[in-house]
NUMAR-468025 format. One line per field, with one value per atom (N, C-alpha, C, CB): chain; atom name; residue number from 1; x, y, z; residue in one letter. Coordinates in nm, 4 decimals. Glycine has a CB too. Layout:
! NUMAR-468025
kette c(A | ...) .
atom c(CA | ...) .
nr c(NUM | ...) .
xx c(X | ...) .
yy c(Y | ...) .
zz c(Z | ...) .
rest c(A | ...) .
END
This chain:
! NUMAR-468025
kette c(A | A | A | A | A | A | A | A | A | A | A | A | A | A | A | A | A | A | A | A | A | A | A | A | A | A | A | A | A | A | A | A | A | A | A | A | A | A | A | A | A | A | A | A | A | A | A | A | A | A | A | A | A | A | A | A | A | A | A | A | A | A | A | A | A | A | A | A | A | A | A | A | A | A | A | A | A | A | A | A | A | A | A | A | A | A | A | A | A | A | A | A | A | A | A | A | A | A | A | A | A | A | A | A | A | A | A | A | A | A | A | A | A | A | A | A | A | A | A | A | A | A | A | A | A | A | A | A | A | A | A | A | A | A | A | A | A | A | A | A | A | A | A | A | A | A | A | A | A | A | A | A | A | A | A | A | A | A | A | A | A | A | A | A | A | A | A | A | A | A | A | A | A | A | A | A | A | A | A | A | A | A | A | A | A | A | A | A | A | A | A | A | A | A | A | A | A | A | A | A | A | A | A | A | A | A | A | A | A | A | A | A | A | A | A | A | A | A | A | A | A | A | A | A | A | A | A | A | A | A | A | A | A | A | A | A | A | A | A | A | A | A | A | A | A | A | A | A | A | A | A | A | A | A | A | A | A | A | A | A | A | A | A | A | A | A | A | A | A | A | A | A | A | A | A | A | A | A | A | A | A | A | A | A | A | A | A | A | A | A | A | A | A | A | A | A | A | A | A | A | A | A | A | A | A | A | A | A | A | A | A | A | A | A | A | A | A | A | A | A | A | A | A | A | A | A | A | A | A | A | A | A | A | A | A | A | A | A | A | A | A | A | A | A) .
atom c(N | CA | C | CB | N | CA | C | CB | N | CA | C | CB | N | CA | C | CB | N | CA | C | CB | N | CA | C | CB | N | CA | C | CB | N | CA | C | CB | N | CA | C | CB | N | CA | C | CB | N | CA | C | CB | N | CA | C | CB | N | CA | C | CB | N | CA | C | CB | N | CA | C | CB | N | CA | C | CB | N | CA | C | CB | N | CA | C | CB | N | CA | C | CB | N | CA | C | CB | N | CA | C | CB | N | CA | C | CB | N | CA | C | CB | N | CA | C | CB | N | CA | C | CB | N | CA | C | CB | N | CA | C | CB | N | CA | C | CB | N | CA | C | CB | N | CA | C | CB | N | CA | C | CB | N | CA | C | CB | N | CA | C | CB | N | CA | C | CB | N | CA | C | CB | N | CA | C | CB | N | CA | C | CB | N | CA | C | CB | N | CA | C | CB | N | CA | C | CB | N | CA | C | CB | N | CA | C | CB | N | CA | C | CB | N | CA | C | CB | N | CA | C | CB | N | CA | C | CB | N | CA | C | CB | N | CA | C | CB | N | CA | C | CB | N | CA | C | CB | N | CA | C | CB | N | CA | C | CB | N | CA | C | CB | N | CA | C | CB | N | CA | C | CB | N | CA | C | CB | N | CA | C | CB | N | CA | C | CB | N | CA | C | CB | N | CA | C | CB | N | CA | C | CB | N | CA | C | CB | N | CA | C | CB | N | CA | C | CB | N | CA | C | CB | N | CA | C | CB | N | CA | C | CB | N | CA | C | CB | N | CA | C | CB | N | CA | C | CB | N | CA | C | CB | N | CA | C | CB | N | CA | C | CB | N | CA | C | CB | N | CA | C | CB | N | CA | C | CB | N | CA | C | CB | N | CA | C | CB | N | CA | C | CB | N | CA | C | CB | N | CA | C | CB | N | CA | C | CB | N | CA | C | CB | N | CA | C | CB | N | CA | C | CB | N | CA | C | CB) .
nr c(1 | 1 | 1 | 1 | 2 | 2 | 2 | 2 | 3 | 3 | 3 | 3 | 4 | 4 | 4 | 4 | 5 | 5 | 5 | 5 | 6 | 6 | 6 | 6 | 7 | 7 | 7 | 7 | 8 | 8 | 8 | 8 | 9 | 9 | 9 | 9 | 10 | 10 | 10 | 10 | 11 | 11 | 11 | 11 | 12 | 12 | 12 | 12 | 13 | 13 | 13 | 13 | 14 | 14 | 14 | 14 | 15 | 15 | 15 | 15 | 16 | 16 | 16 | 16 | 17 | 17 | 17 | 17 | 18 | 18 | 18 | 18 | 19 | 19 | 19 | 19 | 20 | 20 | 20 | 20 | 21 | 21 | 21 | 21 | 22 | 22 | 22 | 22 | 23 | 23 | 23 | 23 | 24 | 24 | 24 | 24 | 25 | 25 | 25 | 25 | 26 | 26 | 26 | 26 | 27 | 27 | 27 | 27 | 28 | 28 | 28 | 28 | 29 | 29 | 29 | 29 | 30 | 30 | 30 | 30 | 31 | 31 | 31 | 31 | 32 | 32 | 32 | 32 | 33 | 33 | 33 | 33 | 34 | 34 | 34 | 34 | 35 | 35 | 35 | 35 | 36 | 36 | 36 | 36 | 37 | 37 | 37 | 37 | 38 | 38 | 38 | 38 | 39 | 39 | 39 | 39 | 40 | 40 | 40 | 40 | 41 | 41 | 41 | 41 | 42 | 42 | 42 | 42 | 43 | 43 | 43 | 43 | 44 | 44 | 44 | 44 | 45 | 45 | 45 | 45 | 46 | 46 | 46 | 46 | 47 | 47 | 47 | 47 | 48 | 48 | 48 | 48 | 49 | 49 | 49 | 49 | 50 | 50 | 50 | 50 | 51 | 51 | 51 | 51 | 52 | 52 | 52 | 52 | 53 | 53 | 53 | 53 | 54 | 54 | 54 | 54 | 55 | 55 | 55 | 55 | 56 | 56 | 56 | 56 | 57 | 57 | 57 | 57 | 58 | 58 | 58 | 58 | 59 | 59 | 59 | 59 | 60 | 60 | 60 | 60 | 61 | 61 | 61 | 61 | 62 | 62 | 62 | 62 | 63 | 63 | 63 | 63 | 64 | 64 | 64 | 64 | 65 | 65 | 65 | 65 | 66 | 66 | 66 | 66 | 67 | 67 | 67 | 67 | 68 | 68 | 68 | 68 | 69 | 69 | 69 | 69 | 70 | 70 | 70 | 70 | 71 | 71 | 71 | 71 | 72 | 72 | 72 | 72 | 73 | 73 | 73 | 73 | 74 | 74 | 74 | 74 | 75 | 75 | 75 | 75 | 76 | 76 | 76 | 76 | 77 | 77 | 77 | 77 | 78 | 78 | 78 | 78 | 79 | 79 | 79 | 79 | 80 | 80 | 80 | 80 | 81 | 81 | 81 | 81 | 82 | 82 | 82 | 82 | 83 | 83 | 83 | 83 | 84 | 84 | 84 | 84 | 85 | 85 | 85 | 85 | 86 | 86 | 86 | 86) .
xx c(6.2309 | 6.1159 | 6.0433 | 6.0991 | 5.8971 | 5.7978 | 5.6655 | 5.8087 | 5.5475 | 5.4439 | 5.3718 | 5.4549 | 5.2215 | 5.1423 | 4.9940 | 5.1465 | 4.9282 | 4.8275 | 4.7026 | 4.8703 | 4.6110 | 4.5027 | 4.3472 | 4.5088 | 4.2749 | 4.1579 | 4.1884 | 3.9958 | 4.1283 | 4.1346 | 4.2635 | 4.0061 | 4.3175 | 4.4341 | 4.5701 | 4.4248 | 4.6741 | 4.7750 | 4.8566 | 4.7769 | 4.9711 | 5.0354 | 5.1923 | 5.0017 | 5.2345 | 5.4271 | 5.5022 | 5.4721 | 5.5993 | 5.6971 | 5.8283 | 5.7123 | 5.8585 | 6.0111 | 6.0798 | 5.9945 | 6.1936 | 6.2566 | 6.2254 | 6.2304 | 6.1746 | 6.1616 | 6.0008 | 6.2252 | 5.9251 | 5.7755 | 5.7204 | 5.7346 | 5.5714 | 5.4615 | 5.3504 | 5.4161 | 5.3158 | 5.2133 | 5.0992 | 5.2626 | 4.9931 | 4.8556 | 4.7605 | 4.7838 | 4.7529 | 4.6749 | 4.5603 | 4.7286 | 4.3887 | 4.2418 | 4.2071 | 4.1774 | 4.1357 | 4.0622 | 4.1589 | 3.9029 | 4.1305 | 4.2304 | 4.2894 | 4.1196 | 4.2911 | 4.3263 | 4.4437 | 4.2267 | 4.5660 | 4.6819 | 4.7270 | 4.7893 | 4.7710 | 4.8033 | 4.9531 | 4.6905 | 5.0604 | 5.1770 | 5.2034 | 5.2619 | 5.2704 | 5.3279 | 5.4512 | 5.2851 | 5.5380 | 5.6891 | 5.7433 | 5.7231 | 5.8209 | 5.8661 | 5.9607 | 5.9536 | 5.9915 | 6.0550 | 5.9124 | 6.1729 | 5.8174 | 5.7097 | 5.6050 | 5.6490 | 5.5760 | 5.4816 | 5.5397 | 5.4022 | 5.4713 | 5.5191 | 5.3875 | 5.5763 | 5.4133 | 5.3110 | 5.3096 | 5.3098 | 5.1867 | 5.1434 | 5.0382 | 5.1201 | 5.0403 | 4.9385 | 4.8078 | 4.9950 | 4.7273 | 4.6087 | 4.5247 | 4.5473 | 4.5071 | 4.4369 | 4.3412 | 4.5451 | 4.2105 | 4.0975 | 4.0248 | 4.0009 | 4.0622 | 4.0300 | 3.9026 | 4.0521 | 3.8260 | 3.6775 | 3.6086 | 3.5952 | 3.6134 | 3.5552 | 3.6487 | 3.4876 | 3.7945 | 3.8859 | 3.8798 | 3.8606 | 3.9565 | 3.9768 | 4.1221 | 3.9079 | 4.1911 | 4.3237 | 4.3252 | 4.3943 | 4.4332 | 4.4730 | 4.5716 | 4.4224 | 4.6215 | 4.7536 | 4.7014 | 4.8653 | 4.7695 | 4.7720 | 4.8921 | 4.7771 | 4.8619 | 4.9693 | 4.9489 | 4.9332 | 5.0623 | 5.0795 | 5.1821 | 5.1096 | 5.1395 | 5.2369 | 5.3005 | 5.1266 | 5.3926 | 5.4425 | 5.3442 | 5.4713 | 5.2390 | 5.1380 | 5.0444 | 5.0728 | 5.0713 | 4.9618 | 4.8602 | 4.8877 | 4.8345 | 4.7282 | 4.7316 | 4.7346 | 4.6335 | 4.6262 | 4.5507 | 4.5507 | 4.5976 | 4.5173 | 4.5338 | 4.6130 | 4.4043 | 4.3842 | 4.3598 | 4.2416 | 4.4516 | 4.4729 | 4.3537 | 4.6548 | 4.2851 | 4.1907 | 4.2702 | 4.0593 | 4.3093 | 4.3662 | 4.2929 | 4.4815 | 4.1680 | 4.0825 | 4.0767 | 3.9144 | 4.0593 | 4.0731 | 4.1976 | 4.0864 | 4.3234 | 4.4501 | 4.4318 | 4.5497 | 4.3511 | 4.3163 | 4.4578 | 4.2945 | 4.4512 | 4.5603 | 4.6943 | 4.5433 | 4.6992 | 4.8336 | 4.9188 | 4.8151 | 4.8730 | 4.8929 | 4.9555 | 4.7509 | 4.8610 | 4.8602 | 4.9740 | 4.7053 | 5.0199 | 5.1204 | 5.2622 | 5.0994 | 5.2402 | 5.3619 | 5.4055 | 5.3566 | 5.2988 | 5.3401 | 5.3947 | 5.2019 | 5.3214 | 5.3607 | 5.5434 | 5.2498 | 5.5522 | 5.6983 | 5.7713 | 5.7266 | 5.7767 | 5.8174 | 5.8496 | 5.7049 | 5.7391 | 5.7579 | 5.8376 | 5.5840 | 5.8526 | 5.8731 | 5.8448 | 5.9857 | 5.6926 | 5.6200 | 5.5527 | 5.4871 | 5.5537 | 5.4600 | 5.3108 | 5.4614 | 5.2452 | 5.1531 | 5.0195 | 5.1998 | 4.9206 | 4.8301 | 4.7251 | 4.7643 | 4.6939 | 4.5827 | 4.4720 | 4.6469 | 4.3462 | 4.2395 | 4.1359 | 4.2004 | 4.0384 | 3.9564 | 3.8173 | 3.9725) .
yy c(-8.9474 | -8.9408 | -8.9080 | -8.8811 | -8.9193 | -8.8880 | -8.8941 | -8.9305 | -8.7658 | -8.7382 | -8.6815 | -8.6799 | -8.7804 | -8.7328 | -8.7216 | -8.8476 | -8.5920 | -8.5628 | -8.5133 | -8.4766 | -8.5753 | -8.5185 | -8.5525 | -8.6574 | -8.4824 | -8.4388 | -8.5360 | -8.4744 | -8.6412 | -8.7559 | -8.8458 | -8.8708 | -8.8642 | -8.9254 | -8.8901 | -8.9684 | -8.9653 | -8.9317 | -9.0485 | -8.8777 | -9.0396 | -9.1632 | -9.1072 | -9.2753 | -9.1858 | -9.1360 | -9.2559 | -9.0943 | -9.2453 | -9.3057 | -9.3005 | -9.2533 | -9.3834 | -9.3626 | -9.4926 | -9.2753 | -9.4600 | -9.5819 | -9.6828 | -9.6172 | -9.7638 | -9.9100 | -9.9259 | -10.0292 | -9.8448 | -9.8530 | -9.7687 | -9.8441 | -9.8050 | -9.7040 | -9.7107 | -9.7206 | -9.5799 | -9.5496 | -9.5007 | -9.4385 | -9.5780 | -9.5169 | -9.4839 | -9.6093 | -9.3295 | -9.3138 | -9.2515 | -9.2524 | -9.2603 | -9.2582 | -9.2353 | -9.3419 | -9.1029 | -9.0331 | -9.0730 | -9.0718 | -9.1400 | -9.1751 | -9.3221 | -9.1848 | -9.3677 | -9.5146 | -9.5531 | -9.5951 | -9.5821 | -9.6042 | -9.7350 | -9.5307 | -9.7440 | -9.8882 | -9.8821 | -9.9618 | -9.9925 | -9.9515 | -10.1009 | -9.9150 | -10.0807 | -10.1861 | -10.1605 | -10.1884 | -10.2429 | -10.2906 | -10.3106 | -10.3789 | -10.2605 | -10.3144 | -10.4578 | -10.1930 | -10.5175 | -10.6230 | -10.7520 | -10.6049 | -10.7080 | -10.7620 | -10.8029 | -10.6530 | -10.6976 | -10.6627 | -10.6241 | -10.5445 | -10.6988 | -10.6675 | -10.5785 | -10.7987 | -10.4537 | -10.3877 | -10.4123 | -10.2586 | -10.3906 | -10.3256 | -10.2677 | -10.4146 | -10.1849 | -10.0780 | -10.1388 | -9.9570 | -10.1059 | -10.1266 | -10.0117 | -10.1917 | -9.9862 | -9.8333 | -9.9224 | -9.6857 | -9.8980 | -9.9160 | -9.7711 | -9.9951 | -9.7848 | -9.6571 | -9.6134 | -9.6744 | -9.6826 | -9.6406 | -9.6098 | -9.7498 | -9.6897 | -9.6071 | -9.5344 | -9.6916 | -9.4963 | -9.4186 | -9.4672 | -9.2749 | -9.5506 | -9.6521 | -9.6641 | -9.8137 | -9.6406 | -9.6429 | -9.7025 | -9.5015 | -9.8415 | -9.9112 | -9.9648 | -9.9767 | -9.9505 | -10.0432 | -10.1890 | -9.9792 | -10.2779 | -10.4081 | -10.4406 | -10.4782 | -10.4871 | -10.4866 | -10.6591 | -10.3425 | -10.7408 | -10.8709 | -10.9208 | -10.9156 | -10.9645 | -11.0216 | -11.1906 | -11.0346 | -11.1917 | -11.3463 | -11.4410 | -11.3905 | -11.4296 | -11.5397 | -11.5631 | -11.5471 | -11.4398 | -11.4543 | -11.3595 | -11.6214 | -11.3247 | -11.2337 | -11.1093 | -11.2007 | -11.0465 | -10.9186 | -10.8210 | -10.9397 | -10.7265 | -10.6082 | -10.4867 | -10.5400 | -10.4173 | -10.3273 | -10.1909 | -10.3778 | -10.0832 | -9.9794 | -9.8809 | -9.9339 | -9.8185 | -9.7128 | -9.5950 | -9.6645 | -9.5768 | -9.4446 | -9.3420 | -9.4716 | -9.3562 | -9.3052 | -9.1313 | -9.3917 | -9.0920 | -8.9677 | -8.8780 | -8.9841 | -8.9563 | -8.9206 | -8.8529 | -9.0489 | -8.9227 | -8.8757 | -8.9414 | -8.6757 | -8.9292 | -8.9820 | -8.9438 | -8.9383 | -8.7764 | -8.7088 | -8.7899 | -8.5335 | -8.7505 | -8.7686 | -8.9255 | -8.7424 | -8.9958 | -9.1582 | -9.1877 | -9.2341 | -9.1471 | -9.1737 | -9.1513 | -9.0862 | -8.9859 | -8.9579 | -9.0644 | -8.7979 | -9.1078 | -9.2240 | -9.3668 | -9.2622 | -9.4058 | -9.5283 | -9.5145 | -9.5497 | -9.3886 | -9.3734 | -9.3676 | -9.2146 | -9.3192 | -9.2878 | -9.4188 | -9.2217 | -9.5178 | -9.6672 | -9.7448 | -9.7623 | -9.7170 | -9.8014 | -9.9185 | -9.8046 | -9.9342 | -10.0763 | -10.0957 | -10.0778 | -10.2106 | -10.2357 | -10.1866 | -10.3525 | -10.1842 | -10.1286 | -10.2213 | -9.9856 | -10.2298 | -10.3189 | -10.2177 | -10.4697 | -10.2016 | -10.1205 | -10.2292 | -10.0193 | -10.1996 | -10.2427 | -10.1618 | -10.3136 | -10.1992 | -10.1068 | -10.1611 | -10.1067) .
zz c(-7.1959 | -7.1653 | -7.2557 | -7.0798 | -7.3111 | -7.3679 | -7.3336 | -7.4464 | -7.3437 | -7.2921 | -7.3778 | -7.1939 | -7.3678 | -7.4792 | -7.3938 | -7.6245 | -7.3860 | -7.3293 | -7.4233 | -7.2386 | -7.3836 | -7.5069 | -7.3836 | -7.7164 | -7.3769 | -7.3026 | -7.1562 | -7.3981 | -7.1720 | -7.0405 | -7.0309 | -7.0537 | -7.1628 | -7.1751 | -7.1736 | -7.2555 | -7.0962 | -7.0714 | -7.0995 | -6.9575 | -7.2128 | -7.1952 | -7.1830 | -7.3259 | -7.1014 | -7.0556 | -7.0836 | -6.8579 | -7.1893 | -7.2387 | -7.1477 | -7.3652 | -7.0627 | -6.9821 | -6.9401 | -6.8350 | -6.9572 | -6.9160 | -6.9929 | -6.7920 | -6.9446 | -6.9943 | -7.0184 | -6.8736 | -6.9906 | -6.9562 | -7.0113 | -6.8309 | -7.0322 | -7.0767 | -7.0006 | -7.2127 | -6.9488 | -6.8323 | -6.9041 | -6.7182 | -6.8974 | -6.9625 | -6.8711 | -7.0563 | -6.8329 | -6.7515 | -6.8216 | -6.6495 | -6.8035 | -6.7927 | -6.7053 | -6.8147 | -6.6829 | -6.5848 | -6.4805 | -6.5632 | -6.3762 | -6.2248 | -6.2544 | -6.0493 | -6.3601 | -6.3529 | -6.4166 | -6.4069 | -6.3530 | -6.4416 | -6.4535 | -6.4031 | -6.5818 | -6.6078 | -6.6664 | -6.7180 | -6.6141 | -6.6240 | -6.7256 | -6.4668 | -6.8434 | -6.9387 | -6.9299 | -7.0819 | -6.8907 | -6.8972 | -6.9813 | -6.8529 | -7.0942 | -7.2299 | -7.2315 | -7.2981 | -7.1089 | -7.1048 | -7.0918 | -6.9741 | -7.0600 | -7.0196 | -7.1674 | -6.9095 | -7.1950 | -7.3046 | -7.4539 | -7.2531 | -7.5767 | -7.6814 | -7.7548 | -7.7500 | -7.8200 | -7.8577 | -7.9895 | -7.8230 | -8.0497 | -8.1980 | -8.1831 | -8.3156 | -8.3063 | -8.3191 | -8.3819 | -8.4100 | -8.4357 | -8.4860 | -8.5344 | -8.3989 | -8.6626 | -8.7023 | -8.7872 | -8.8007 | -8.7740 | -8.8510 | -8.9151 | -8.7572 | -9.0285 | -9.1157 | -9.1075 | -9.2564 | -9.1464 | -9.1806 | -9.0620 | -9.2544 | -8.9424 | -8.8198 | -8.7453 | -8.7208 | -8.7852 | -8.7137 | -8.5807 | -8.7220 | -8.5704 | -8.4383 | -8.4260 | -8.4543 | -8.3172 | -8.3008 | -8.1574 | -8.3229 | -8.1701 | -8.0603 | -8.0250 | -8.0445 | -7.9160 | -7.8990 | -7.8567 | -7.7717 | -7.8796 | -7.8582 | -7.7625 | -7.9884 | -7.6497 | -7.5424 | -7.4820 | -7.4062 | -7.5520 | -7.5380 | -7.4326 | -7.6598 | -7.3366 | -7.2207 | -7.2716 | -7.0526 | -7.1632 | -7.1505 | -7.2013 | -6.9998 | -7.1100 | -7.1364 | -7.2330 | -7.0528 | -7.3220 | -7.4505 | -7.4012 | -7.4810 | -7.2912 | -7.2547 | -7.3344 | -7.1119 | -7.3915 | -7.4768 | -7.3913 | -7.6237 | -7.3944 | -7.3330 | -7.4880 | -7.1462 | -7.4930 | -7.6141 | -7.5223 | -7.7293 | -7.5819 | -7.5062 | -7.6084 | -7.4923 | -7.5590 | -7.6360 | -7.6653 | -7.5500 | -7.7739 | -7.8149 | -7.9030 | -7.8810 | -7.9219 | -8.0325 | -7.9968 | -8.0297 | -7.8795 | -7.8337 | -7.9008 | -7.6884 | -7.9233 | -7.9556 | -8.1026 | -7.9484 | -8.1896 | -8.3420 | -8.4013 | -8.3711 | -8.5291 | -8.6159 | -8.5743 | -8.7533 | -8.5781 | -8.5753 | -8.4549 | -8.5417 | -8.3480 | -8.2184 | -8.2273 | -8.1285 | -8.2538 | -8.2536 | -8.3518 | -8.3083 | -8.4295 | -8.5205 | -8.4531 | -8.6438 | -8.3690 | -8.3232 | -8.1851 | -8.2893 | -8.1477 | -8.0371 | -8.0963 | -7.9449 | -8.2177 | -8.2788 | -8.3201 | -8.4248 | -8.3541 | -8.4212 | -8.2749 | -8.5370 | -8.2021 | -8.0528 | -8.0298 | -7.9435 | -8.0466 | -7.9626 | -8.0816 | -7.9116 | -8.1906 | -8.3100 | -8.3014 | -8.3546 | -8.3355 | -8.3257 | -8.4790 | -8.1897 | -8.4976 | -8.5870 | -8.5904 | -8.5873 | -8.7291 | -8.7188 | -8.8182 | -8.7523 | -8.7752 | -8.8724 | -8.8990 | -8.8052 | -9.0409 | -9.1044 | -9.1621 | -9.2320 | -9.0809 | -9.1308 | -9.1750 | -9.0589 | -9.2815 | -9.3462 | -9.2849 | -9.5171) .
rest c(X | X | X | X | X | X | X | X | X | X | X | X | X | X | X | X | X | X | X | X | X | X | X | X | X | X | X | X | X | X | X | X | X | X | X | X | X | X | X | X | X | X | X | X | X | X | X | X | X | X | X | X | X | X | X | X | X | X | X | X | X | X | X | X | X | X | X | X | X | X | X | X | X | X | X | X | X | X | X | X | X | X | X | X | X | X | X | X | X | X | X | X | X | X | X | X | X | X | X | X | X | X | X | X | X | X | X | X | X | X | X | X | X | X | X | X | X | X | X | X | X | X | X | X | X | X | X | X | X | X | X | X | X | X | X | X | X | X | X | X | X | X | X | X | X | X | X | X | X | X | X | X | X | X | X | X | X | X | X | X | X | X | X | X | X | X | X | X | X | X | X | X | X | X | X | X | X | X | X | X | X | X | X | X | X | X | X | X | X | X | X | X | X | X | X | X | X | X | X | X | X | X | X | X | X | X | X | X | X | X | X | X | X | X | X | X | X | X | X | X | X | X | X | X | X | X | X | X | X | X | X | X | X | X | X | X | X | X | X | X | X | X | X | X | X | X | X | X | X | X | X | X | X | X | X | X | X | X | X | X | X | X | X | X | X | X | X | X | X | X | X | X | X | X | X | X | X | X | X | X | X | X | X | X | X | X | X | X | X | X | X | X | X | X | X | X | X | X | X | X | X | X | X | X | X | X | X | X | X | X | X | X | X | X | X | X | X | X | X | X | X | X | X | X | X | X | X | X | X | X | X | X | X | X | X | X | X | X | X | X | X | X | X | X) .
END
């Protein structure tokens, strides 16, 4: 289990799912159903996780509050590809 908390965001990686909690809203992403990609926009310092399900529907998870150091830890924990955009 991996837990990352910063201000109002809490991300928990456990068993076979990622749980994203912002304020009081929970979203659960199962690794069997979703594929993840990290998107980093350097100029604007935007950090996003792109979650794509089997039907091709895409959800963007805003991780700006985490900052680069914590976002990088999350990317390494999930072992996902990263797209860098200037």
